[in-house]
N, C-alpha and C positions, 0 to 999 in steps of 0.2 A: 310192279309193286317193290316198295320201298320198307325197310327195316328202320324206324325212326325214333331217337331216344331222347330225353330229355329229362335232366335232373338236377339234383345238388345232395352234397354228400359234406361229411365231416372235412372234406380237401378245400371246398369252397365257401362253407358257407358255414355260420356261426349256429349254436342250438337255438340262439333267441329267432332266427329264420326258420330253422330245420320243423320248429315244435309249431308252427304255423302252418306249414304245408304238408306235414304228415297227415297220413290216413288211418285212422283207426280202422279195425276189424269191423265196425257198423258203419264206417262212412265208405267202405269200399264197393259194396254191391253196386248201388245207387252211381260210383263215381266211376264206375268199369263202363256201364249202360249207357251215361251220358258221354263220355269219351268216343267209347263205339258209335255214336250216333251222329258222330263229326261228318259232315259230308265226303273228306278224302280219309277218313279213317273206316277200314272193315275191320279190324282187331287190335285189340289191347290187354297191357296188364301191367299192374302195378306192384311195384318193390317197394315197401314204404319200413324201416328199421330207425332204430336210435339213430343210425349214423347215414342214412340216407332215403330221400325219395326219388323214384325214378319211374318214367313211365316209356313204355314200349309199344310201339304202335306197328300196324303194318298199313300201309298208306298208299295210294294211289298218287301221292306229289310226292317229290324230294324235297318236302318243307316241314320244320321244327316250329315254325308258328302258330300253328294249329293245335298243338302240344301246350305251347306257353300259355297261350289264351286261355285255355282250360285250365289250366295250373292256378293262372292268375284270379281266374271267374272262380273256380270250384272250391278255392280255399281263401279265396277273398284277403288274397293279395295283391298289391298293385305293381306294375311292370316296373317301377323303380325301383320299388324293393327287391325283386328279383335281379334286376339287372347286376351283372360282374359276379356272380353268388351262382348262376346255374350254367349248365352245359350243353350242349345240342351234338350228337352223333347221327350220321346217317350211314344207312348198308353195313358195308365189313366194319367201318369203327365201331358202331352201335352195337354189332353182333359180336365185337371182340373184346369191347368193354365189359359186356354183360357176363363172355366167359370169365374176363379175369377177376368181378365182381363174386364169383361163383364158387373160386379158385382160392378165395380168399387174400389173391393180391392185391385188392382195392381196399380190404378193412384197416381198419384203425388199429388194430390189433392185427399186423400179417399173419396169414396162413389159421386165424382162427375159424373153427369149424360151424359154427352155429350158422353161418351165412347160406349155410347148405338147407338147413330146413329153412331157412326163410324164403329163398329162391321157389323151393318146393310148393311151400305156401302160397307165393304169391301165384303160381300158375295155378293151383286149385282153387283159388279165390275166380279167378280168369276164366275157370271153365264152369264153375258154379255159377258162376254170371251169365255163360255163355259168348264171351268176349273172348274167347282164345280158339281160334282157328286153326287149320291146319299149321300156319307159317308162326304166330306165336308159340302153339304147341309144342313143335319141333326147336325152336327155337330157346325154349328153357328146358327142354329134356337136352337140346346139346349141350348148354351151360352146366346142368347138373351132371351129364356125363364129364364133360371137359376138369369140372372141379374133383370126380372121383380118381380120374387120370393124372392132373395135375400132384396130389397128394402121395399118389403112389408111385409115381416116376422121380420125385423131386423130395427135398427136406423142407419144403414151405410151412409144413405143418408140425412138424419134430420140434417139441419142446415149447410150442406157440404161445404167447401170451394170450388172455382172453379179457374179457370186460372185469369177470368176477377176479381173475388174478389181479388187476391193475387195480379194482377197489381195494382188494387185500392191502397189496401195497401202499397205498395211501393210506388205510388203517393202523398200518406201522410205522408209516412216519408224524403219526398225531398219538399214538398212545405208544410205550417203549416196550410195553408189554401187554397182549391182548387175553394173558391167563384171566378167564373168571370173568369177562365182558358178558354184556348180556347185549345179543341180536334181535334188532326187531325189525322183522321182515312187513313191510307194505306191498302188497302185491303176492301174487300167487303164480309167476310165471317163469322159464327157465332160466332168465337172465338173474333173478333175484337168486333163485336156486344157486346155481352156479358162484355166486358171489358169497353166499353166504357157506357154502363148502369149502371153499376157499380161507375163509375166516375160521372157521374152524380147523383147518388144517393147520395155521397160525397162532391156534390154542384156545380161541376166542372159546367162552364156556357156553350158557343156553341159548336156546334159538327161541323166537316166539313168531308166531304168522297171524296178519289180520287181514283181511281181503273181504270184499263187498259181498261176493259169494263165500258163504262157512263152508261149504262141502269142499271147494278148491282149497283153500286155508288148512282143512282137516288133511285133506291130499297132500298135499306139500310138507306140513308138519310131520306127519309120520315119515315122509321121503327122510328127512333131514335130523328125523329123532329129537324133534322140538314139541311145542304144542300148540294148537290153535285158541285166539280168544274172538269173538264178534268184532265188529267195526267199529263198534260203540264203544269200545274198552280204548280207542288209538292213542287218545290223548293221555290216560291214565299210564299206560305199558312206556309210552314214550317217555313220559316222568322217570320211570324207573329204567330205560335201556341205555347204552354206551353208544351202542351203533344203531343207526335207522338207516335200512336200503329200503329205499322207495322204488319200485318199479311196477306201477300202475300200468291200465291202457286207459286212461280216464282220458278224455278230451279238454280237460282244465285241469288250473291249479287244486290239489286236494288239501293242502296245507298251506293256508295263508300266512302272513309272518304276524296276524294276531293270533295264531293257532299255537306258533313258535313261541311267542312271547309269555303265553300263559303255562307252557309246557316247560320251558326255561324256569320261571318262577315257581313252578312245583317241585322240579329238581333241584330247587336252590343256587341256579344258575350254574351245576356240576356241567365239567364239558360234555357236548353232546357232537358225537360225528354222524353228518348225514351224507350219505353215498345214493345222491337223486341220478339214476341210469334209466330214466325215464325220457320221453319225446313222444309228446308234448312232456316237460316236467312236472312234476308232482308236488314241489316246493317252490317255496315264492323267492327268488332270487334276492331279492335283498334282506333276507334274514341272515347274509353274509356278514353284514356289518353289526351283528349282536354280538355282544360280549360270551365267549366262550363256546360261540356253534362254530363249526369247522364243517360248512357247505361243499361239498363235490357236485360237479354234474358231469355229464358226459365227455364234455369238452375238455377239462380237466384231466382225464384221461389220457388223453393223446401226450403229454408230460410224460408218464411213466412209459409208454411204450416206444418211445421217439429213437432210443439208443437199441431196443430190440429189432425194432424194425428196419432201421439201417444195416443192422446184422443182417437181413434176411434178403438185401437186396441183390446178392448173387442168384438165390433163388426165384425171385421174382422175376429176372430175366427167362430162367429156363420156363417157368411157367407160362411166360408171355410167349415162347415159341413153340410149347406146347398150343395155348389159346389160337394162337394165328393158324395152326395146319387147320384144328376144329373150325376157327372161322371161314375158313377158304372153303373148306368141304359143304359148309353149311348155304355158302353165298353159290356155288355151283349147284346144288340144290333147287335156290331158290329162282336161279336163273334161268333155269330149265323148266322151273314150275309158270314162271314168267312167258317163258317162250310157247308153252304146251297150246293157247289160242291160239297164234298165228301159223302153228304147224299145222292144227286143225285147219284153218282157214286156207292156207298153201295148197294143202292134199286135195279138200272138197275143191279149188278151183280148177285144179289140174284135171280131177274125175270129173269136173264138168266140161270140161274143153274135151276130155277124151269123149263123154258121150254125145256133146252134140258133134262131133268129128262121125262115131258111128253112126249117127241118125242121118247125114249127111249123106253118108256113102251107104243109104238102106239096102237099095236098089241091087247095086253090086253084091252085099253080103247075103242077100236073099238068094240068089243063083249060087253060094257056097252051098257044101253040106254040110250038114252040122259040127263033123269033125274039124272043116275047115275053119268056122266060123268062131269053135274054140280057141283053135290057133292063133287067129286074129286078138281077140280077147285077151289070151294070155299076153301076147307081143302088146297089144298097147299098154296093159296093165302096168309091164314091165319097164316099158320105157317111163310110164310116171312116177313107179318107183325111184327108179335113178335118177331121172330129175330133182325130185323132192331129196333127196336123200342129203347133200351135200348142204345147201339152206338148213335142213332139217337140224343138222350137226353142228352148224356153226353155230346156232341159236341156242339151243342146248348147251354148247359151250359156253354160252353168254360171253360171246365176242360182242364188244364195245358197239353201242346200236345196230347191232345185226338184227335183231327182229323188227324194229322201227325201217331199216332198209328194204327189208323185204316186204313189207306191208306197203311199202311206197311203189318198190317194183312193180309189182305182180298187180296192184290197186286193189286190197285187199281191206273191208269194210268189217273189222269184226261187230260191228255193234247190229247190223242186220245180215252177217252173212258175207260169204264171198263175193264179189261184185260181178256182175254179167258180161262186163268188156272183156275182151281178150286182146 
């Protein structure tokens, strides 16, 4: 068994590509089942956030090709588009990568904590789709445990930036004073809520929330001390707002260039700050060229966190040491799991040899007393256990090629049981 990971993140791919390969909640169940149906794949999980899309699989072959092919076909993206923007990790490297991700060490805003919930959600999606078996389940549980360990033992999360804080910094760069500014939130997710809270902390005024599901909008509005309006009032409210935070889970553009043109005309072209933190993006990127429209997407936030991330480099090194320790423990467990069928086949082979030898000497055994036959039984079983002990330990330790060598030396056929040859 091998752990294989394929992905693209804010470090390797622009948002224009990331939005193409992102998986929304509606896409995930079928995508997971399609991935797990691949010939060499037995388990699968997909981690898809605004900054990354990563596929983790338990595979029978150490190859990323099936995962890349799936990503290309399922997301309707050519291999040429993916070339140079994706990364592939195998076994311990794949495990270590996920552990670093869960610890926030690979995030755009280093140390941010929202990734923990996203990793947990990815595991839940895989479980509900029945694509998370023992390997993927243990892998993601290990990642969550590592993230908790890293945050408690290092300072990586202390005073960490978040996407919301970055957006507030950008708002302050556009408006000298946020006092009295109206915020319109399009979407009802946690990211939008975090951004709004930071803006309010910086002095912004009223908050209006709109979302396709009115109930969700009302719930978020209550949390933020704002009010909810129907999605049909989006344009009218945007004409009055100073800051628009777009963070829906829509798989397509919500506000086209023509929509923003109408909104700007309705507000007499008063400055409008749009922070589009959705992936796929909610707002047509061409509106950047419009007068008094200040549009920032998720990639623009990288500039805000660059200095902060640099200052956390020492913490990242400490997290890497913790992740390496947990990754090594996981790989030991995985190797022992992989060795189990070979261990069972080896013991079955030894036991078969013992049984045939006892049968061959049946006449002599028949002349023994029951007590004497029990002694012979006990001695021969002890010999089998002692002979099997060392190769069993070596295989469970995961020594390179140990299981394959045992299969070859003892002519073990795992598909059809132990061979009858002696």
